[in-house]
LOPA-680954 format. One line per 2 residues: their letters; for each residue x, y, z negated of N, C-alpha, C, O. Coordinates in steps of 0.02 Angstrom, whole numbers, plus 32768, in hexadecimal, padded with zeros to 4 digits. Each point is the difference from the previous one (the first is absolute). Layout:
N
a = X:Y:Z:X:Y:Z:X:Y:Z:X:Y:Z ~ ...
END
This chain:
108
ms = 79C4:7BCF:840E:8024:800D:7FC2:7FD0:800E:7FC7:7FD0:8027:8009 ~ 803C:7FBB:7FBF:7FD7:8010:7FC6:8027:802F:7FD3:803C:7FF7:7FF5
rk = 7FA2:8038:7FF1:801F:8031:7FD4:7FE7:7FF5:7FB9:7FC7:7FED:7FF4 ~ 8066:801F:7FDD:7FEB:7FFD:7FBB:7FD8:803E:7FF0:8010:8037:8018
pi = 7FBC:7FC2:7FC0:7FD9:803B:7FEE:802A:8030:7FD6:8028:7FEB:7FD6 ~ 7FCD:8054:8035:8023:8034:7FDA:7FDD:8008:7FBD:7FC3:8003:7FFC
sr = 8065:8000:7FD0:7FE5:8008:7FBD:7FDC:8044:7FFB:8019:8033:8017 ~ 7FAE:7FCB:7FCA:7FD8:803D:7FF6:8005:8019:7FB8:7FDA:802C:7FEC
kt = 8055:7FB9:7FEE:8007:8015:7FBB:801A:8047:7FFC:802B:8015:8027 ~ 7FBB:800F:7FAA:8019:8043:7FF4:8037:7FFD:7FCC:800A:7FCD:7FE0
hk = 8018:8069:8019:8038:8003:7FD0:7FE8:7FEF:7FBA:8024:7FE0:7FD9 ~ 7F9F:8035:8016:7FE7:7FF4:7FBC:7FF4:7FB5:7FF4:8003:7FEA:7FC7
el = 7FEF:7FF0:806D:7FF1:7FB9:7FF8:8040:7FD5:7FFA:7FFD:7FC7:7FEB ~ 803C:8056:8029:803F:7FDA:7FFC:8017:7FFE:7FB8:7FF6:8030:7FDA
rp = 8029:7F99:8013:801B:7FFB:7FBD:804B:800E:8002:8027:7FD5:8014 ~ 7FED:8066:7FD7:8047:8010:8001:8026:7FD8:7FCC:7FE5:7FED:7FCC
mt = 805A:8005:8043:802A:7FDB:7FD1:8018:802F:7FC9:800D:803B:800D ~ 7FF8:7FAB:7FB8:801D:8028:7FCA:804C:8001:8008:801B:7FD8:8026
qi = 8005:8054:7FB7:8049:8004:8004:8020:7FBF:7FE9:8032:7FE9:801E ~ 7FB3:7FF8:7FB0:801A:7FC0:7FE7:7FF9:7FCA:8035:802D:7FD8:800A
ai = 7F99:8026:8017:7FF5:7FCF:8035:802F:800A:803A:8019:7FD0:801E ~ 7FF5:806F:7FF3:802F:800F:8036:8045:7FE7:7FEE:8022:7FE0:8029
er = 7FF4:802D:7F9A:8043:7FEA:7FEA:8005:7FB4:7FFE:8033:7FE4:8015 ~ 7F99:7FFA:7FD4:8000:7FB7:7FFF:8005:7FE4:8047:8026:7FD1:800D
aa = 7FB3:804C:8021:8002:7FE8:8046:8044:800B:801E:8019:7FD5:8025 ~ 8006:8064:7FCD:8043:800E:801B:8033:7FCF:7FE4:802B:7FE7:8025
la = 7FD2:800B:7F9A:802F:7FD1:7FE1:7FF6:7FB9:8018:802F:7FD8:8002 ~ 7F93:8016:8011:7FF1:7FBD:8017:8017:7FF4:8048:8007:7FC6:8015
dp = 8005:806F:8011:8014:7FFA:8046:804B:7FF7:8003:8026:802E:7FF1 ~ 7FF2:7F96:8024:8049:7FF4:8001:8025:802A:8034:803D:8008:7FFA
da = 7FA1:8012:8037:8020:8028:8034:8001:804B:7FF0:801C:8027:8025 ~ 7FC5:7FEC:7FA4:7FFB:8047:7FF0:8011:800D:7FB7:7FDD:8026:7FDF
rp = 8057:7FBB:800A:8014:800A:7FBA:801A:8047:7FF7:8026:8019:802A ~ 7FC8:8008:7FA0:801B:8043:7FF3:804A:7FFB:7FED:8017:7FCD:7FE7
ls = 800E:8068:8026:8047:8001:7FEF:8008:8005:7FB5:7FDC:8025:7FDF ~ 8054:7FB6:8008:8010:8006:7FB9:802E:803B:7FF6:801B:801B:8030
st = 7FEF:7FFA:7F92:802D:8038:7FF3:8047:7FEE:8015:8027:802C:8014 ~ 7FEC:7F94:7FE7:8042:7FE9:8016:8006:8008:804C:8034:8016:8019
dv = 7F97:7FD8:800C:8001:8008:8049:8009:8049:8013:8027:8010:802D ~ 7FB6:801C:7FB1:8003:8047:8010:8046:801B:7FF2:801A:8028:8027
kr = 8004:7FC4:7FA1:8044:8017:7FEF:8033:7FE7:8033:8030:8023:800F ~ 7FC5:7FA2:800C:802E:7FE1:802F:7FFE:8023:8045:8031:8000:8025
mr = 7F96:801D:7FEB:7FF7:801F:8041:8021:8045:8002:8003:8023:7FCE ~ 8015:7FEF:806C:801E:8042:8009:7FD5:8028:8030:7FE6:7FE5:8030
rt = 8014:805A:7FC0:7FDB:802C:802D:802D:8018:8038:8038:8017:7FF3 ~ 7FB0:7FE4:804A:8026:8019:8039:7FE7:8046:800E:7FC4:800A:8009
pq = 8069:8027:7FFA:7FE9:8044:8010:7FE2:8003:8046:801C:7FE3:802F ~ 7FAD:803F:7FD8:7FDF:8004:8041:800A:8046:801C:7FEA:8032:7FE4
ak = 8038:7FD0:8055:8011:8040:8020:7FC3:802A:800E:8001:803D:7FF6 ~ 7FC9:7FA4:8020:7FC4:8026:8012:7FE2:8024:7FC3:7FEC:8039:8005
ii = 8012:7FA4:7FC3:7FE5:801E:7FC3:802C:803A:7FE9:7FE6:8035:7FED ~ 805B:7FC1:8015:802F:8035:7FED:7FF8:803C:802F:7FFC:8039:7FE9
rr = 8003:7FBA:8058:7FFA:8036:8031:7FC0:8027:7FF7:8000:803E:8001 ~ 7FC8:7F9F:7FF6:7FC0:8022:7FF7:7FFF:8028:7FBF:7FE4:8037:7FFE
al = 803A:7FAE:7FCC:8002:8025:7FC1:8027:8041:8007:7FF2:8031:7FDE ~ 803E:7FCF:804F:8027:803D:800D:7FDE:802E:8032:8017:8038:800B
gl = 7FB3:7FB1:8013:7FDA:8028:802F:8025:800C:8042:7FF9:8034:801F ~ 802E:7F9A:7FF6:8028:8007:803D:7FE5:7FD3:8037:7FE4:7FCB:7FF3
tq = 8026:804B:804B:7FF1:7FD4:8039:8039:7FCE:8007:8034:8007:7FE0 ~ 7FC2:7FC7:8049:8036:7FD0:800C:803D:8023:801B:8038:7FF2:7FEA
ee = 7FBE:803C:8044:8039:8023:801F:8025:802A:7FCC:803E:7FFF:7FFE ~ 7F9D:8025:7FD7:8020:8029:7FCC:8026:7FD6:7FCE:8039:8010:7FEE
fa = 7FA8:7FB9:7FFC:8020:7FD5:7FCF:8040:7FE1:801D:8034:8000:7FE0 ~ 7FC7:7FE7:805D:803A:7FE1:8020:8039:8032:8008:803A:7FF0:7FF3
kr = 7FB6:804C:8023:8034:8033:800B:801E:8016:7FBD:803D:8004:7FFA ~ 7F98:800A:7FD5:8018:8019:7FBF:802E:7FCE:7FDD:8032:8014:7FE1
fr = 7FBE:7FAC:8023:8026:7FCE:7FDB:802D:7FD4:802C:801A:7FCD:7FEB ~ 7FED:8049:8054:802E:7FE1:8030:7FF3:7FB5:800A:802D:7FD6:7FFC
ip = 7F94:801C:8010:7FEA:7FBB:800E:7FE9:7FFF:8048:7FD8:802B:8013 ~ 803F:7FA7:8016:7FE8:7FFD:8045:7FB4:7FFA:8002:7FE3:7FD7:7FDD
lg = 7FFD:8053:804D:7FB7:8002:8003:7FE3:7FBB:8011:7FCD:7FED:7FE2 ~ 8050:7FEF:804D:7FE8:7FBE:8012:8003:7FCF:7FC6:7FD3:7FD7:7FF7
tl = 8062:802E:7FE2:8007:7FD5:7FC5:7FCA:800F:7FCD:7FE1:7FD2:7FE4 ~ 8014:806E:800F:7FCB:8014:7FD1:7FBD:7FE6:8017:7FD9:7FE5:7FD8
rd = 8018:8022:8068:7FC0:7FE7:801A:7FFB:7FB4:7FF8:7FCB:7FE6:7FF0 ~ 806C:7FF7:801C:7FFF:7FB7:7FF8:7FF1:7FEE:7FB7:7FDA:7FD1:7FF4
we = 8044:8052:7FDC:7FF3:7FF2:7FBA:7FB7:800C:7FF0:7FDF:7FD7:7FE0 ~ 8008:8062:8036:7FBB:8013:7FEF:7FCC:7FD2:8020:7FCA:7FF5:7FE4
qg = 8046:7FF0:8056:7FD1:7FD4:8022:800C:7FB6:7FF1:7FDF:7FD5:801C ~ 8050:801D:7FB7:800C:7FBC:7FEA:8026:7FD4:8031:8003:7FC3:7FF8
ra = 801B:805C:803B:8027:7FD8:8030:8046:7FF1:7FE6:8021:7FD3:8018 ~ 7FF5:8053:7FB6:8041:7FF6:7FE1:7FFB:8015:7FB8:7FD3:8026:7FED
tp = 805B:7FC2:7FEB:8003:8015:7FBA:8045:801C:7FF1:8032:7FE8:801B ~ 7FD2:804B:7FBB:8041:801D:7FEF:802C:7FCD:7FDB:7FE7:7FDA:7FD7
dq = 805A:8027:8038:802E:7FD4:7FDC:800A:801C:7FB9:7FE5:8035:7FF0 ~ 8041:7FA8:7FE8:8006:8012:7FB9:801E:8045:7FF5:7FE6:8027:7FD8
pt = 8051:7FEC:804B:801A:8044:7FF6:7FCE:8036:8016:7FFB:8035:7FE1 ~ 7FDF:7FBD:8053:7FCF:8031:8017:7FC6:8005:7FCE:7FE4:8036:7FF6
qa = 800A:7F92:7FEB:7FCC:8002:7FCC:8017:802D:7FC7:7FD9:8027:7FE5 ~ 8067:7FD4:8009:801C:802A:7FCB:7FFD:804A:8016:7FEF:802B:7FD8
yl = 8022:7FE2:8067:7FFD:8045:801B:7FB9:801B:7FFD:7FF6:803A:7FEE ~ 7FD8:7F9D:8023:7FBB:8016:7FFD:7FEA:800F:7FB9:7FDA:802E:7FF4
iv = 803E:7FAB:7FDC:7FF0:800D:7FB9:801D:8043:7FEC:7FDF:8027:7FDD ~ 805F:7FE8:8037:8020:8040:7FF0:7FD8:8039:8021:7FF5:8034:7FE0
ia = 7FF7:7FC3:805E:7FD8:8033:8022:7FBF:800C:7FD9:7FEC:803A:7FF5 ~ 7FF3:7F91:7FF6:7FC0:8006:7FDC:8009:8025:7FBE:7FD5:8027:7FEC
rs = 8062:7FCD:7FF2:800B:801F:7FBE:801C:8046:8003:7FF2:8029:7FD4 ~ 8036:7FE6:8060:801E:8042:8004:800A:8015:8048:8039:8003:8018
pe = 7F90:800C:800B:8007:8011:8047:802A:803F:800B:8025:8005:8031 ~ 7FD4:802D:7FA2:8027:803D:8008:804A:7FF3:7FF6:802A:801C:8023
gv = 7FE6:7FBA:7FAD:8046:7FEE:7FF4:801F:7FDD:803B:8039:800F:8012 ~ 7FA3:7FC3:800B:8019:7FDC:803B:800B:8032:8039:8032:7FFD:8024
qr = 7F9E:802F:7FE5:8006:8031:8037:803C:802E:7FF5:8024:800F:802F ~ 7FE8:8007:7F93:803A:802A:7FF0:8041:7FDD:8010:802E:801D:801E
vl = 7FD6:7FA3:7FCF:803E:7FDA:800C:800B:7FF7:804B:8038:8008:8018 ~ 7F93:7FE9:800D:8007:7FF6:8048:8012:8041:8025:8023:7FFE:8032
eg = 7FC5:803A:7FB5:8010:8040:801F:8044:801B:7FED:801E:8027:8024 ~ 7FFA:7FC3:7FA1:803E:801B:7FE4:803B:7FE3:8020:8038:8012:7FEF
END
């Protein structure tokens, strides 16, 4: 087997790309076009249970119990094996915005 020689160039000898050169290269690549503002507006953010749970400082077990979500379902969402349906996404948004309010309603 023949191996290619390893480059001995130091960081100082490399020619870094300027920001303009980076942008030109990105725009020239048909597989890596940046999103337009229209694309971004068209996209919807899906609430992520793991981010919400961690922001609240809860374990999976605590979050599932507090908000009455089956623990296995929560784990499936967090590990990407399943995605919440539309009503559940709305519920997660409400939890993220007012966790104490949701807890009061569920306890009341």
